[in-house]
N, CA, C and O of each residue as an XYZ file, in Angstrom:
360
protein
N      34.425     43.460     83.515
C      33.554     42.612     82.725
C      32.150     42.739     83.288
O      31.932     42.482     84.472
N      31.190     43.132     82.453
C      29.808     43.269     82.893
C      28.904     42.430     82.004
O      29.021     42.449     80.778
N      28.001     41.694     82.642
C      27.012     40.880     81.947
C      25.641     41.365     82.389
O      25.369     41.413     83.588
N      24.764     41.728     81.445
C      23.403     42.104     81.816
C      22.505     40.883     81.683
O      22.676     40.055     80.788
N      21.538     40.792     82.602
C      20.643     39.636     82.658
C      19.207     40.142     82.591
O      18.756     40.856     83.486
N      18.490     39.775     81.534
C      17.082     40.122     81.421
C      16.798     41.551     81.026
O      15.723     42.062     81.339
N      17.704     42.208     80.360
C      17.477     43.601     79.934
C      16.765     43.590     78.578
O      17.399     43.670     77.526
N      15.431     43.490     78.630
C      14.633     43.457     77.410
C      14.459     42.077     76.809
O      13.534     41.863     76.025
N      15.322     41.137     77.155
C      15.217     39.756     76.671
C      15.535     38.828     77.832
O      16.003     39.273     78.880
N      15.284     37.559     77.650
C      15.655     36.570     78.665
C      16.999     35.962     78.278
O      17.116     34.753     78.079
N      17.999     36.816     78.178
C      19.324     36.378     77.767
C      20.392     37.080     78.587
O      20.167     38.140     79.171
N      21.563     36.454     78.611
C      22.756     37.106     79.125
C      23.341     37.900     77.960
O      23.575     37.344     76.887
N      23.577     39.195     78.162
C      24.217     39.972     77.104
C      25.679     40.097     77.486
O      26.045     40.720     78.482
N      26.461     39.503     76.686
C      27.810     38.982     76.779
C      27.618     37.562     77.275
O      27.717     37.289     78.471
N      27.349     36.681     76.365
C      27.079     35.293     76.727
C      28.340     34.445     76.828
O      28.266     33.249     77.108
N      29.487     35.058     76.603
C      30.765     34.368     76.787
C      31.805     35.402     77.213
O      31.831     36.524     76.709
N      32.652     35.004     78.142
C      33.710     35.888     78.636
C      35.025     35.136     78.683
O      35.052     33.925     78.901
N      36.098     35.848     78.481
C      37.429     35.325     78.752
C      37.997     36.195     79.856
O      38.216     37.391     79.662
N      38.236     35.599     81.010
C      38.713     36.358     82.165
C      39.976     35.718     82.712
O      40.249     34.540     82.480
N      40.726     36.504     83.432
C      41.941     36.026     84.086
C      41.695     35.921     85.579
O      40.764     36.528     86.108
N      42.531     35.150     86.256
C      42.433     35.040     87.712
C      42.496     36.428     88.317
O      43.367     37.226     87.971
N      41.567     36.716     89.223
C      41.529     38.014     89.877
C      40.624     39.032     89.202
O      40.317     40.067     89.794
N      40.185     38.760     87.963
C      39.259     39.666     87.279
C      37.912     39.667     87.987
O      37.516     38.662     88.576
N      37.210     40.792     87.930
C      35.876     40.930     88.510
C      34.844     40.818     87.398
O      34.969     41.470     86.362
N      33.819     39.988     87.614
C      32.697     39.894     86.690
C      31.472     40.413     87.422
O      31.119     39.898     88.483
N      30.818     41.430     86.868
C      29.623     42.023     87.462
C      28.408     41.608     86.648
O      28.390     41.755     85.426
N      27.381     41.082     87.337
C      26.113     40.745     86.700
C      25.104     41.817     87.080
O      24.892     42.068     88.267
N      24.479     42.452     86.099
C      23.425     43.439     86.336
C      22.088     42.783     85.994
O      21.869     42.352     84.862
N      21.196     42.712     86.988
C      19.915     42.033     86.850
C      18.798     43.043     86.601
O      18.740     44.090     87.247
N      17.916     42.719     85.662
C      16.761     43.557     85.346
C      15.498     42.749     85.636
O      15.575     41.524     85.722
N      14.319     43.401     85.792
C      13.100     42.723     86.260
C      12.799     41.426     85.523
O      13.073     41.350     84.325
N      12.273     40.441     86.144
C      11.700     40.410     87.495
C      12.610     39.681     88.474
O      13.065     40.291     89.441
N      12.890     38.409     88.263
C      13.787     37.652     89.146
C      14.778     36.890     88.269
O      14.394     36.242     87.295
N      16.045     36.979     88.627
C      17.075     36.280     87.858
C      18.110     35.678     88.799
O      18.163     36.003     89.985
N      18.928     34.794     88.242
C      20.037     34.212     88.978
C      21.099     33.778     87.977
O      20.849     33.690     86.775
N      22.280     33.510     88.501
C      23.385     33.009     87.686
C      23.792     31.675     88.271
O      23.986     31.555     89.481
N      23.923     30.672     87.421
C      24.263     29.331     87.880
C      25.200     28.686     86.863
O      25.067     28.896     85.657
N      26.136     27.910     87.361
C      26.950     27.111     86.452
C      26.226     25.792     86.287
O      25.970     25.091     87.266
N      25.894     25.451     85.047
C      25.155     24.227     84.763
C      25.506     23.741     83.363
O      26.047     24.491     82.550
N      25.196     22.490     83.095
C      25.317     21.981     81.733
C      24.134     22.506     80.950
O      23.026     22.579     81.481
N      24.344     22.870     79.709
C      23.287     23.450     78.894
C      22.054     22.551     78.845
O      20.927     23.043     78.904
N      22.258     21.239     78.739
C      21.129     20.313     78.626
C      20.444     20.031     79.964
O      19.367     19.435     79.986
N      21.048     20.449     81.080
C      20.463     20.248     82.415
C      20.570     21.550     83.219
O      21.283     21.583     84.222
N      19.882     22.623     82.808
C      20.110     23.937     83.416
C      19.706     24.071     84.877
O      20.183     24.981     85.555
N      18.845     23.197     85.383
C      18.368     23.349     86.762
C      18.947     22.315     87.717
O      18.513     22.227     88.865
N      19.909     21.541     87.265
C      20.557     20.547     88.121
C      21.950     21.062     88.451
O      22.703     21.421     87.545
N      22.314     21.104     89.753
C      23.647     21.604     90.112
C      24.755     20.901     89.317
O      24.751     19.680     89.164
N      25.687     21.692     88.826
C      26.769     21.180     87.981
C      27.530     20.041     88.645
O      27.877     19.053     87.998
N      27.789     20.188     89.953
C      28.553     19.155     90.652
C      27.796     17.832     90.733
O      28.416     16.798     90.984
N      26.473     17.829     90.528
C      25.701     16.583     90.485
C      25.768     15.928     89.110
O      25.543     14.724     88.989
N      26.071     16.694     88.087
C      26.175     16.174     86.722
C      27.611     15.754     86.415
O      27.841     14.724     85.782
N      28.565     16.552     86.865
C      29.985     16.284     86.607
C      30.687     16.156     87.959
O      31.190     17.148     88.489
N      30.727     14.944     88.523
C      31.338     14.761     89.844
C      32.778     15.274     89.888
O      33.546     15.110     88.940
N      33.118     15.899     91.013
C      34.466     16.420     91.201
C      34.661     17.825     90.656
O      35.736     18.402     90.826
N      33.648     18.392     90.004
C      33.738     19.745     89.468
C      32.918     20.699     90.324
O      31.894     20.311     90.886
N      33.361     21.928     90.421
C      32.688     22.921     91.255
C      31.521     23.558     90.517
O      31.620     23.881     89.333
N      30.414     23.734     91.232
C      29.266     24.456     90.695
C      29.260     25.878     91.219
O      30.159     26.280     91.957
N      28.243     26.639     90.835
C      28.116     28.026     91.267
C      26.653     28.418     91.192
O      25.983     28.129     90.201
N      26.144     29.080     92.237
C      24.779     29.612     92.240
C      24.797     30.944     92.958
O      25.247     31.025     94.101
N      24.316     31.988     92.310
C      24.369     33.334     92.876
C      23.297     33.590     93.915
O      23.424     34.521     94.711
N      22.241     32.784     93.928
C      21.058     33.090     94.725
C      20.087     33.875     93.862
O      20.451     34.347     92.785
N      18.844     34.019     94.334
C      17.826     34.736     93.567
C      17.933     36.237     93.791
O      18.193     36.689     94.907
N      17.734     36.998     92.736
C      17.770     38.451     92.809
C      16.484     39.027     92.234
O      16.387     39.257     91.029
N      15.475     39.264     93.115
C      14.249     39.890     92.621
C      14.489     41.370     92.340
O      15.149     42.059     93.117
N      13.956     41.842     91.241
C      14.094     43.246     90.856
C      12.693     43.745     90.537
O      12.039     43.214     89.639
N      12.221     44.760     91.263
C      10.832     45.173     91.110
C      10.631     46.370     90.189
O       9.547     46.522     89.624
N      11.622     47.210     90.022
C      11.438     48.407     89.204
C      11.932     48.170     87.786
O      13.016     47.627     87.575
N      11.141     48.575     86.838
C      11.523     48.412     85.442
C      12.779     49.234     85.158
O      12.889     50.394     85.555
N      13.712     48.607     84.468
C      14.982     49.195     84.061
C      15.889     49.586     85.222
O      16.854     50.327     85.032
N      15.588     49.094     86.423
C      16.549     49.250     87.513
C      17.520     48.082     87.426
O      17.299     47.149     86.654
N      18.575     48.121     88.196
C      19.464     46.963     88.226
C      19.921     46.724     89.648
O      19.886     47.617     90.495
N      20.348     45.505     89.889
C      20.813     45.090     91.205
C      22.218     44.555     91.032
O      22.468     43.722     90.161
N      23.116     45.021     91.840
C      24.490     44.551     91.795
C      24.700     43.574     92.948
O      24.204     43.803     94.052
N      25.421     42.501     92.704
C      25.718     41.539     93.760
C      26.757     42.177     94.668
O      27.888     42.419     94.247
N      26.376     42.450     95.918
C      27.301     43.084     96.857
C      27.835     42.123     97.899
O      28.700     42.489     98.696
N      27.341     40.917     97.904
C      27.834     39.959     98.884
C      28.872     39.058     98.221
O      28.820     38.842     97.010
N      29.803     38.535     98.997
C      30.818     37.665     98.404
C      30.204     36.350     97.943
O      29.269     35.838     98.559
N      30.730     35.820     96.873
C      30.314     34.506     96.386
C      31.559     33.648     96.259
O      32.677     34.156     96.187
N      31.350     32.345     96.233
C      32.477     31.425     96.096
C      33.206     31.703     94.786
O      32.562     31.859     93.748
N      34.527     31.766     94.814
C      35.247     31.957     93.550
C      35.088     30.733     92.662
O      35.013     29.606     93.151
N      35.039     30.958     91.366
C      34.973     29.860     90.410
C      36.394     29.602     89.945
O      37.065     30.505     89.445
N      36.845     28.380     90.110
C      38.208     28.038     89.716
C      38.157     27.014     88.594
O      37.258     26.174     88.549
N      39.107     27.085     87.706
C      39.213     26.069     86.676
C      39.136     26.660     85.288
O      39.040     27.873     85.104
N      39.180     25.791     84.341
C      39.098     26.145     82.936
C      37.715     25.754     82.466
O      37.471     24.576     82.207
N      36.811     26.693     82.347
C      35.435     26.370     82.026
C      35.184     26.570     80.540
O      35.422     27.647     79.993
N      34.707     25.530     79.907
C      34.328     25.640     78.507
C      32.838     25.377     78.335
O      32.307     25.542     77.237
N      32.154     24.969     79.407
C      30.721     24.718     79.334
C      29.957     26.030     79.360
O      30.469     27.052     79.817
N      28.744     25.993     78.873
C      27.879     27.169     78.904
C      27.436     27.419     80.330
O      27.048     26.484     81.031
N      27.489     28.658     80.765
C      26.898     29.028     82.046
C      25.495     29.505     81.720
O      25.316     30.523     81.053
N      24.500     28.765     82.194
C      23.110     29.086     81.844
C      22.335     29.529     83.047
O      21.148     29.838     82.937
């Protein structure tokens, strides 16, 4: 599963995924700086766990990309996301 971020637009291309436990999701980032976060659509900059107590949030960290049409792959481990998510990841 691959999601592109900022490739010509300020959008996730594949804005919805259905994945199984153990599946790998790769985010490809294009210039200039992007990140992936689990948030409520109406509160995109507030950590999810602060909006919905008891639920896990997710933040990839910032990924600056300086070359046009280059991409950056996340090579460091991130916390696994567990659960049945129906909210928008923005």
